N, C-alpha and C positions, 0 to 999 in steps of 0.2 A: 504494500500500500504506500502511496506517495506521502511525503511529509505533510504536516498539518497546514502549512501555509498555502499549499496548492491543492489540498484535498477538496473535492467537490462530490457531493452525493447527487445522483440523478434518478429521476423517475420518468419513464416514458420519454426519455430524451431531453427532459427539461431539468435544469438545475434547480434544486430546492434549498440546498445549503451550500454556502460559500464559506468554508472554514478559514479562508485566508483573511477574512475581514475581522477586524477587532471592533468591539462594540464600545461606542462612546456612552458612558453611564448616563450622562445628562440627556442625550438623545433617546436612550432607551426608556428613561423615566417619562419623558415627554410623549413617547410613543405609547406607553402604557396608559397614560392619562387620556390620550386621544382615542384609543381603543375603548376605554371605559366610558367616555362621553358618547360614543356611538351606541353603546348599550343603553345609556340613559335616554338618548333620542328615540330609540326603538320603544322603550317603555312609555315614554311620553306620547308617542304616536299611537300606541295601543290604547292608552287612557283617553286620548282625544277621540279616537274612533268610537270607543265605548260611550263617551258622552254624547256624540252625535246620534248614535243608534238609540240611546235612551230618549233624547229629545224628540226624534222622529216617532218613536214608539208612543210617546206621550201624546203627540199631536194627532196621530192616526187614531189612537184609542179615544181621545177626546171627541173626535168627530163621530165615532160610533156610540159613545156612551152618554153624551149630552142629549137628553130628551128634548124634542121640539127645537133643535138647533136650526135656525133659519138658513136658507140657502146662502145668503151673503156671509153668514158665519162660517159655513163650510168652505166657501171660496176664500175668505180671509185666513182661515187656518191653513188651507192649502198653499196660499201665497207665502205665508210665514214658513211653511215647510220647504217650499222651493228656495227661499232665501237661506234657510238653515243648510240645505243641501249644497247650495253654491259656496257658502263659507266652508263647509266640510270638504268639498272638492279642492278649494283653495288651500286649506290646511294640509291636505294630502300632498299637493304639489310643493308646498313649502318644505314639508318634511323630506320629500324626495330630493329636492335641491340641496337641502342641508346635509343629508346623508351622502349625496354625490360629492359635495365639497369635502366632507370629512374623509371619505375614502380616497379622494385625490391626494389629500395631505398625507394620509397613512401610506399610500403607495410611494409617495415621494420620500418619506422617512425610511421606508423599507429598503430603498436602494442603498442605504448606508448600513443595513443590518445583514447578518449572515443568512437569515431566513426571511423570505418574502411570502409569508403565509397568506395574507389577504390577496396579494397579487396573483399567487398561484390558484387560490380558490376561485377568484374571478375568472381566470383563464379557463379553468376546468368547467365552471358554470356556464360560460358563454358557449362552450362546445355542445352543451346539452340543449335539446329542444325544450324551451320553456316559455311561459308567459311571465313577464316580470310582475312581481308582487304588486307594484304600484298600479299596474293596469287592472289587475283583479280588484284591488282595493278601491279604485276609482269607480268601478262598476256599481258599487252599493249606492253612493249618492246619486249617480246618474239614473239608476233604475227606480229609486224611490222618488226622484224628481219627476220621472215619467208618470208614476202613479198619481202624484199630486196634479200633474198637468191633465191627465184623463179625468180626474175628479172635477177640476175646474171646468173643463169643457162640458162635461155632463151636467154640471150645475147650471151653467150658462144656457145650455140647450133647454133645460127644464124651465128656467126663468122666462125664456122667450117662447115657450110652448111648443118646441119642436120634439120633445121627448115626453 
């Protein structure tokens, strides 16, 4: 086996460890902080999604549970729901952009480290056929927004006597 300064471990033809690199302790601490903050962003993102699901559940339930709710009330609640879905969609996009920026910084930092775990993970993940999570995540506010739109259209059609 070659000496430690030139030793490289490979998998599938791609280098995963460059043992010739020495780790700057300050950089490594900053790297650990950056990785930890990405986990926090993910937790916050999940909490935010749960909040929007709860708000939409409340709005839809209110339309069904409030007896004698006038049609304009249903329309007003549906418009409120569409606004909530718009903000939800915007939050998802913001978290997506924040995560993208964080991983760009992590990839840059990894160039100075002997192991580029996240860069390798991203390379492997890109080879797989997948739908990015953000696209799946965005479908929830989009589909719920469509439900609100249909409710509004039906209520307006009832108001004008077409249904």
